N, C-alpha and C positions, 0 to 999 in steps of 0.2 A: 381274548378280545374284551371280555368283561372287565378284566383288570385295567386295560387301557382306557375304557370308557369311564371307569370310576376315577382314574387319575386325572383325565381331562376335566371331569365335573369338579374335582377337588381344586384344580387350578382356577376354574371360573369362579368358584366360591371365594377363593383367596383374593382374586382381582376385585370382585364386588366389595369385599370387606375392606380392602385397601382404599378403594374409591370412596366408600362411606366414611372411613377415617379421615381422608383428605378433605372431603366436603365439610365434615364436622369441625375439623381444625381451622379451615378457612373461615367458616361462618363465625366461630368463636373469636378469632382474631379480628374479624370485621366488627363484632360487637364491642370488643375491648378497645380497639383503635380505629375509629371510623376514618375513612379516607377523606372526608370533608366535614365541615362544620355547618350547623344550621345558622343562617344569617338573616338579618332583617331587611337587607337591601342588596342589590347586585354589586354595589361598590365595596361591600364588606367581604366579598369572596376571598378566602385565603387559599392561594394556589401554591403548590410546591415548585416555585420557579427556580429554586437553586438546583433542582435535579435536571432541568432542561438545559440542553446545550445550545439551543437556538435562541440565544439572547444577544442583544447588541446594545451599544451605548444609547442612553436616552437622547443625547444631543449629538448632532453631527460633529461638533468640535467643542472644545472647552470655551471658546469665545462665544458660542451661542448661549451656553449656560450663564456666563458672566453678563452678557448683554441682557438676558432675561431678568436676572436678579437686579440689575441696574434699573430696568424698566419698572419692576415692582417697587423698588425704593423711591424712584421719582414719582410714581403714581400715588404712593402713600403720602409723600411730601405735599403733592398738589391737593389731595383730599384734606390734609391737615390745614393748609393755607385757606382753602375755601371755607372750611368749618369755622376757623378762628375769626374770619372777617365777615361771613354772611350768616351761617346757620345759628351761631350763638348770639346774634344781635338781640333777639327777644329777651333773653336772660340779662343782657346788658341794660336794656331799658328798664326792666323790673328792678334791677339792682340799684340803678341811679335814682329812680323814683323813691325807693325806700330810704336811700342815704340822705336825700335833701329834705324829706318830710320830717321836720324836727318835732312836730306835734302828734305824730302817729302813735296810736295806742298799741298796735301790733308791730313787733320788731322783725318778724319773719326771719329769725335766725336759722330755723330748720326749714327744709324745702316743703314739708307737708302742708304748712299753713298757706303757702302760695297757690296751691292747686285750685281751691274754690275761687280765689281772687282772679286767676287767669280765666276760669270759666265765666265769671260774671263780666269781665272786660270784653270777652269775645261775644257774649250775648248782647251787650249794650252797644258796643262800638265796632264790632266786626273783627275779622281775622287780622286785618292790617294794623290794628292798634298797637301791636308790639313791634312793628317794623318801622316806626316813625324815626326819622333822623338818620336812617342808614346811609343816605347819600352824603350827608355832611360828615359823618364819621369816616367814610372812605376817602372823602376829599381831604380831610385833615391829615389822615395817615399818608396819603399821597403827597401832600404838601410837605410833610416832615421829611420824607425820602428825597423830595426834590431839593429842599434847602440843604440837606446833607450832601447831596451830589454836587450842587453848585459850589459849596464851600470847599469840598475836597478837590475840585478842579482848579480853583483859584488860589489854593494854599497847599502846602506840603502835608497837611494833616490827613492821615489815613481815614477812610470811611469805614473800613473793616479791619479787624485785628485777628491774629492767629498766634500759634505757639512761639513763633519767631519774632514777634513784635517786641521792641525794646521798651524800656520804661518811659523814655522821652516820647516815643510814638504813641504809647498808651495814654500819656497825659494830653498830648495833642488830640487824640481821638475823643477823650472825655470833654475837652474844650469845645470840640465840634458839636458834640451832643448837647452841651449847655446852650450854645448859640441857637441851635435848631429848636430846642424846647422853648427858649425865650421868644423866638420869632413866632411860634405857633400858638402861644398862650391866648391871645385875644380870640383867635379863630376856634380854639378848643372850647373856650367859654361859650361862644355862640353855638357851637355844635351841641354842648351840654344842654342848652335851653331847648333845642329842637328835639332832643331825645326824651326829655322829661315832661314837656308841656302836653296838656290834654288835647286831643283832637276835637272834642265836642265843645270845648270852651275857648279855643284859640283858632286862628286862621292857619291853614296849612302853609308852611314856608315853601318858597321856591327853591329851585336847585342851587342857585348861586347866592341865596340870601345869607349864607354863612360867611361869604366874603364881604358882603356889605356890612353886616353886623360886626364882624371882626375888625374891619377897617375903621368903623365908627368908634369902637372901643380903643383901638390903637391910637387914633388921633387925639383922644382925650386921655393922654398918658398920665397926667398928674391931677387933672380935675375930673371927677366923675360926671357923667352926663345928667343923671337924674337920681333923685331919691338917695338911698343909702348904698348905691353901687360903689364898690371899692375900686380905686384906681388901678391901672394895670401894673404900675410899679410895685404895688403891694401884693400882687399875685405872682409876679415873675419869680421872686425869691423862693416861696414855698413850692411853686411848680417845678423849678429847676432842682431843688433839694429832693423832692419826691421822685421825679423822673430819673435823676442820676442815681439815687440810692436803689431804686428798683432795677435799673439796668446793671449796676455792679453786682447786686445780689443774684440777678438772673444769670450773669456770666459765671459766678462762683458755683451756683447750684448745678448749672448745666455742665460745667467742667467735671465736677465730682460724679454726677450721674453718668456721664459719658464714659469715664474711666471704669466705673463699676460694671456697667453693661458690657464694655469691651472685654474686661477680664472674665466675666461670666461666659461670654461667647467663646473665648479662647479656651477656657478650662473645659467647657462642654465638648468642643471639637477634639481637644487632646484626649479626653477620656474615651471618645469614640475611636481614636486612633487615626484621625484624618485632620487635615488643615485645609481651609478654604483657599481656592485659587486666587480670588480677588476680594480682599477685605473691604474695598471701597464700596462694593455693592451692598454689603451688610451695614456699612457705616451710615448709609443714607437713612435706613430705618432706625438705627440707633440714634441718629441725630434728631429725627422726628420725635421719638419718645423722650429723649433728654430735654429737648426744647419744651415739650409739653409739661414735663415734670417741673422744670425750672419756672415756667410761667405760672403754674398753679401754686407752687410754693411761695413765689414772690407776691402774688395777689393776696394770699392768705396773711402773710406777714405784714404787709403794708396796707391792709384794708382799712384800719381806723384812720390812718393819715389821709387816705383817699377820700373818706367820708368828710373830714374837716375841709379839705381843699375844695370839694364839690360844693359845699355849703357856702363858702365865702365867694366862690366864683358865681354862684347863682343869685347872691344877695343883690337886691335893687333892680332886678330884671322884671319884676311884677309878673312872674310866671305862675300859671295855674296848672296844677298837676292832678292826676287821678288819685282819689282817696283809696289807698291800698288796704285800708282797714276793712272795707267791704267790697270795693270794686264797682260801686254804683254811682257815687257822687264825685265831686271835684273840690279841691281846696286850694287857696292861694298860699304862696310862700312869702311870709312877711317876717324877716329877721333883722336884727340890728347888731351884728357882730362888728367889732372894731378891728379885728385881725385874726390871725391864726390862734394865738394864745387865748384871746377872749372867747373864740368859738369853742376851743377845747374845754375851757373852764365851764362855760354855760352848758355845754353838752353833758359833762359829768354831773353838774349840779342838778339839772332838770331831768335827765334821762338815765343817768348812771353809766356804768361801763358798757352795758348792752346797747346804749345809744350809738356807740362807735361802730357797732357791728350790725346795724340795721340793714336788712337785705342780704345777709350772709348766705341765707338759704338759696337765693337766686344764683349766687356764685357757685354753690355746690351743684345745682342743677346744670349750670353751664359746663362745669368740669365733667360731670357725668355724661352729658350729651356729646361733648367733644371726644371723650374716650370711646363712647359707643359708636360714633360715626367713623372714627379711625379704625376700630376693630372690624366693623362691618365692611368698610371700604377695602381693607387689607384682605379680608376673607374673600370678597367678591373678585378682586383683582387676581388673587392666587388661584381661584377656581378657573378663571378664564385662561390664565397662563398654563395651567395643567391641561386644559382641553386643547389649547393650541400646540402644546409640546407633546401630546399623547402620553403624559406622565401617569403612572398608575396611582390609585388612591393612596392617601397618606397612611391609612391603616395597613394596607398591604405592604408598603415600604417599611413601616415600623415593625410589623410582625416578622418579616423575613430579613430585616436589617440589610436592605439593599442599598448599596452605595451608588454614587452617580455614574459609575462605569459598568454596572451590571443591572440593568433594568430593561424591560421590554422595549423593543424598538418602536413599536407603534400599535395602532389599534388592531392590525391584522394578527400579530402574534398573540395579543391578549384575547382576541376573539376566538382563535384556535384553541387556546388553553381553556377558555370558558366553555366552548362547545364540547371539548373533551371531557371536562368534569361533569357537564350536563349529561352526556351519553353514559358516563360511568354511573351516575345516580339513577338513570333510567334502568340500567341493567340490574342494579342492586334492588330496585323496587319491584 
């Protein structure tokens, strides 16, 4: 009996030793490879989703994913349109005021020098001082689209072009653009006056004053109304040349940037081993960015020519603008240019090459604000779409390389996984 008791005690000692070894091994593996990672937020939780069999497609059908991508692309396009026509108007006002001020001591080629001027203008004239003329600018842009639409309806000239457009149709399209630019020239000049004139030294224009002033300049086609104002026929040629050159350059840059971005997207998807179901959804976002790139590139290239054109358009209008050297006073615009060539020569002689780039810093601020709003709008729209579609966070998808067909079905599955990892962390603690 004593030998049997010793044998049973020996077995119990062996069992305790095996348990101790098992616990030690488990604890050591836990220290070497923790089952979870410390994170800064709940959205950064990394879950072993590939080990779970209870996974379903993110979208009920491929059409839902395609429609969601199209919605994101259309929303980004809308944000870009609003930004270009409304939110960037203050920088347009600063830019034009710098361009037409031939006697300015500060050129404002870099954005930093404009910051104290903006502060001074807001302190002296209020927040709305940089939003003047926005109504006339929108009316002139709408008038341009209306003229193009009317011409395209009464003629076979196409209003829009694509990759299938023939050379004859492209020439007709350019002719349509020339006529629309020539028609809008007097109204554009009147809108220019409203955007640069000072609020404290001039009466605020009415909503439809741009039509009255534009029609007045149009009626005096060959003989200027007053002072040294150049006739419209002297402004039509430079306006058409600049507008058509900018349009062709924008088409060229946009086409190149679109092809480059499309190839990059295709290469990135092929490297991942997948191809998108509908490239049209991504092409909307690509179109927004390519249009933005072409717009910025064109504005930078033709900025000196725009400065010359604005100066001869404003001549003789007796406009008083804000003095952007300090932001406190006002100055009248008194010039005596005989034309485009004379304006170019006088500018180089008195101001140097930098005089052609006055206000370039305002355009840099405009580009930066445009890009920032597009990025912010895209991020905001993407976050909303992820919440509506119960999509897991981007970091989780990237960490586990989840494709569109193997993602959590909804918040219920995700909640169960999170609760499971939470209970595991409680047990380990």
